[in-house]
C-alpha positions as CSV (number, residue, x, y, z in Angstrom):
1,M,172.4,99.2,130.1
2,L,171.3,95.8,128.5
3,I,169.5,95.8,125.3
4,Y,167.3,93.3,123.9
5,R,168.0,92.9,120.4
6,F,164.7,91.3,118.0
7,R,164.3,89.8,114.3
8,L,161.0,90.4,112.9
9,T,160.0,88.2,110.1
10,S,156.7,88.2,108.1
11,E,155.1,84.3,106.5
12,E,153.7,86.5,103.6
13,Q,156.7,88.1,102.1
14,E,160.1,85.7,102.9
15,D,162.9,88.4,102.4
16,F,161.3,90.7,104.7
17,I,163.2,91.6,108.1
18,R,163.7,93.8,110.8
19,E,165.9,94.1,113.5
20,I,165.0,95.9,116.5
21,E,166.9,96.8,119.5
22,I,164.8,98.0,122.9
23,Q,165.3,98.1,126.0
24,P,164.1,95.7,129.0
25,T,162.6,97.9,131.0
26,Q,160.5,99.2,128.4
27,T,157.4,98.5,127.4
28,F,155.2,96.7,124.8
29,L,153.2,100.1,123.7
30,D,157.0,101.2,123.3
31,F,157.5,97.9,120.8
32,H,154.0,98.6,119.2
33,E,154.9,102.2,118.2
34,I,158.8,101.1,117.1
35,I,157.4,98.2,114.7
36,L,154.4,100.4,112.8
37,S,157.2,103.0,112.3
38,C,159.8,100.5,110.5
39,T,157.0,98.4,108.4
40,D,155.4,101.8,107.2
41,L,152.1,100.6,108.5
42,E,149.3,103.0,110.0
43,S,148.7,104.1,113.1
44,C,146.1,101.5,114.9
45,Q,144.6,100.2,117.9
46,N,143.5,97.4,117.5
47,A,147.0,95.2,117.5
48,F,148.0,92.3,119.8
49,F,151.6,90.5,121.5
50,Y,151.3,86.9,122.2
51,T,154.3,85.1,124.2
52,T,154.9,82.0,122.6
53,D,156.8,78.7,123.4
54,K,159.2,77.8,120.7
55,K,156.7,76.3,118.0
56,Y,154.9,79.5,118.2
57,K,152.4,78.3,119.8
58,K,150.5,81.6,121.6
59,H,150.5,81.5,125.8
60,Q,149.8,85.0,127.2
61,E,148.3,88.3,125.4
62,I,148.8,91.5,125.9
63,S,146.8,94.1,124.0
64,F,146.6,97.6,123.1
65,K,143.4,98.6,124.2
66,Q,141.7,97.1,127.6
67,Q,139.9,94.0,126.8
68,K,138.0,91.2,128.1
69,K,138.2,87.6,126.9
70,K,136.5,84.3,127.7
71,I,138.3,81.3,128.5
72,R,137.0,77.9,128.4
73,K,139.4,75.3,130.1
74,Y,139.2,72.5,132.2
75,D,138.9,72.7,136.0
76,D,140.4,69.6,137.9
77,E,139.0,70.6,141.3
78,L,135.3,70.4,139.7
79,D,136.1,67.6,137.3
80,E,134.3,70.0,134.2
81,I,135.0,72.7,131.9
82,I,134.6,76.0,133.0
83,T,134.4,79.9,131.3
84,E,136.7,82.5,132.8
85,V,136.6,85.9,131.8
86,K,140.1,87.0,131.6
87,V,140.9,90.8,131.5
88,L,144.0,91.3,128.9
89,H,147.4,93.0,129.6
90,L,147.4,96.6,128.4
91,M,150.7,96.8,126.5
92,K,151.3,100.6,127.8
93,N,151.2,98.9,131.6
94,S,153.4,96.0,130.5
95,R,157.1,95.9,130.7
96,L,159.4,93.3,128.6
97,N,161.3,92.1,131.0
98,A,158.3,91.1,132.8
99,F,157.4,88.6,129.9
100,I,160.7,87.4,129.0
101,D,161.6,84.5,130.7
102,D,163.9,82.8,127.8
103,P,167.5,84.3,126.3
104,H,165.7,83.1,122.5
105,Q,162.1,84.2,123.7
106,K,159.6,83.9,120.7
107,M,156.4,86.6,120.4
108,I,153.5,87.5,117.7
109,Y,152.5,90.3,116.6
110,E,149.5,91.0,115.0
111,Y,148.3,94.2,113.0
112,Q,144.6,94.5,112.7
113,A,143.2,97.7,110.7
114,K,142.3,97.7,107.2
115,D,144.9,95.0,106.5
116,F,145.8,92.3,108.3
117,H,149.8,91.5,108.9
118,A,150.9,88.9,111.6
119,F,154.9,88.8,112.5
120,N,157.3,86.4,114.3
121,L,159.5,88.0,116.9
122,E,162.6,86.4,118.0
123,L,164.7,87.5,121.0
124,F,168.6,86.7,119.1
125,K,170.6,88.5,121.2
126,I,171.1,90.4,124.3
127,I,173.6,93.4,124.4
128,K,175.2,94.8,127.4
129,S,176.5,98.7,126.6
130,E,178.3,101.6,128.4
131,V,176.9,103.9,126.0
132,S,174.1,105.7,125.9
133,I,171.4,105.0,123.2
134,F,168.1,106.3,122.0
135,L,165.6,103.3,121.9
136,P,163.7,101.4,120.9
137,R,165.5,101.8,117.4
138,C,165.2,99.8,114.3
139,V,169.1,98.8,113.1
140,K,168.5,96.5,110.2
141,S,165.9,96.7,107.5
142,I,165.5,94.3,104.5
143,G,162.4,94.3,102.3
144,A,159.2,95.6,101.8
145,L,155.9,94.3,103.0
146,P,153.1,93.9,99.8
147,K,150.9,96.7,99.4
148,R,147.1,96.2,98.6
149,V,145.9,97.0,95.2
150,E,143.0,98.8,94.7
151,I,141.2,99.0,91.4
152,Q,139.3,102.1,91.1
153,L,137.3,102.0,87.6
154,E,137.2,105.1,85.6
155,P,133.9,106.2,84.8
156,M,133.3,106.1,81.0
157,I,132.9,109.8,79.3
158,A,130.9,110.1,75.9
159,P,133.4,112.1,73.5
160,P,132.7,115.5,73.2
161,E,130.2,116.7,70.2
162,E,131.0,119.4,67.7
163,E,129.3,122.4,68.1
164,G,126.3,122.3,65.6
165,T,125.4,118.9,65.8
166,I,121.9,117.6,64.5
167,H,120.6,114.6,66.0
168,P,117.9,113.0,64.1
169,P,114.6,112.5,65.1
170,L,113.9,109.1,66.5
171,A,112.2,107.3,63.8
172,P,108.6,105.8,65.2
173,V,108.2,101.9,66.1
174,I,105.8,100.7,64.1
175,R,104.0,97.3,65.3
176,E,102.2,95.6,62.3
177,S,98.9,94.2,63.3
178,I,97.4,90.8,63.0
179,F,95.2,92.1,60.0
180,S,98.1,94.2,58.3
181,G,97.8,91.6,55.6
182,I,94.4,91.8,54.6
183,H,93.2,94.2,52.1
184,E,89.6,95.1,51.0
185,V,88.5,95.4,48.0
186,E,85.5,97.6,47.2
187,S,83.5,95.7,44.4
188,E,83.9,92.7,46.3
189,I,82.0,94.2,48.9
190,A,79.3,95.7,47.0
191,E,78.7,92.5,45.4
192,I,78.2,91.3,48.7
193,E,75.7,94.0,49.6
194,S,73.6,93.6,46.7
195,H,72.7,89.7,47.2
196,M,72.8,90.1,51.0
197,D,68.5,89.9,50.8
198,E,68.8,86.7,49.4
199,I,71.7,85.3,51.4
200,L,69.1,86.3,54.6
201,A,66.1,84.4,52.4
202,I,67.7,81.3,52.2
203,E,69.3,81.3,56.0
204,E,65.8,82.2,57.2
205,K,64.4,78.7,55.2
206,N,67.5,76.8,56.4
207,V,66.2,77.5,60.0
208,Q,63.1,76.8,59.8
209,S,63.8,73.3,57.6
210,N,66.0,71.8,60.8
211,G,63.1,72.1,63.1
212,T,62.3,75.5,64.1
213,P,58.8,76.4,64.5
214,S,57.4,78.8,62.8
215,P,55.8,82.1,63.8
216,D,52.1,80.7,63.1
217,V,52.8,77.8,65.7
218,D,51.3,77.7,68.9
219,E,52.9,77.9,71.8
220,N,50.9,74.7,73.4
221,D,52.1,72.6,70.5
222,M,55.5,72.7,70.9
223,F,56.1,70.1,73.3
224,A,54.5,67.6,71.0
225,M,57.2,68.9,68.4
226,E,60.1,68.6,70.4
227,E,58.9,65.0,71.5
228,Q,57.2,62.5,69.6
229,V,57.7,58.7,70.0
230,E,56.3,56.5,67.4
231,M,54.0,53.9,69.3
232,E,53.6,50.6,68.1
233,S,49.9,48.8,66.8
234,I,47.9,47.5,70.3
235,E,47.6,44.3,68.3
236,D,51.8,43.7,69.1
237,Y,51.0,43.4,72.8
238,E,49.9,40.3,74.2
239,D,48.2,42.4,77.0
240,I,47.7,45.5,78.3
241,E,49.6,46.2,80.9
242,N,53.0,46.0,79.0
243,L,51.2,48.9,77.3
244,E,51.1,51.3,80.1
245,I,54.5,50.6,81.7
246,K,56.0,51.5,78.2
247,H,54.3,54.4,77.3
248,R,53.6,55.4,81.2
249,K,55.3,58.8,79.9
250,F,52.7,59.4,77.8
251,D,49.6,59.9,80.0
252,G,48.1,62.6,80.3
253,D,48.1,62.7,83.9
254,S,51.8,62.0,84.2
255,D,53.5,64.4,86.4
256,E,56.4,65.2,83.8
257,F,54.0,67.5,81.9
């Protein structure tokens, strides 16, 4: 029987190597399961194989689950870019020999779970064996994949208190008032109160001297007190018309009063 021997390498870990033997008639699902087993990765249904050229440029895609993919490409007959819906190959239905056309075939395997890993696969040897061997199997294992570091913060725990510990009550917060610096002197207050009558009498006289009418003044005369204008002597005017114009607002028939 024929045996394909693939070398599996990782770009993120230089010293990581796995060599896997598998039969050409086995499926990509068998290949997927042996890769998980020899790399200590958890079971994952979101995984893909890609056939590639010698520079690892992706061509055909084989998926674990049934998936459809939209592909944009140029159509020569229509002379325009069109979109096609392509159904991906399933691992369980795809045999390796149907996708191997080069004795040094290269492929990519992508693992997309909590962590993402991408591996380069290369068919570097084809063996003819007369002995029946259980395949697939890992025949060489070097290095390990880097583990993701998870930082866990431990909760802060207060130290235990001794039995019978008494906590003093919290002191009340005292806020100072803007009047807290003012102090009343009883002797000064008493002296001010004893002279209150004199102070009020003086204030009343000041108000009356500033033009405030006394209670005996007639309300009808208030306008005369509010607005008084000294009129010049009649001899100072050459004609009576100028005098009437200047003092028009004092006319008894004016609309202002």
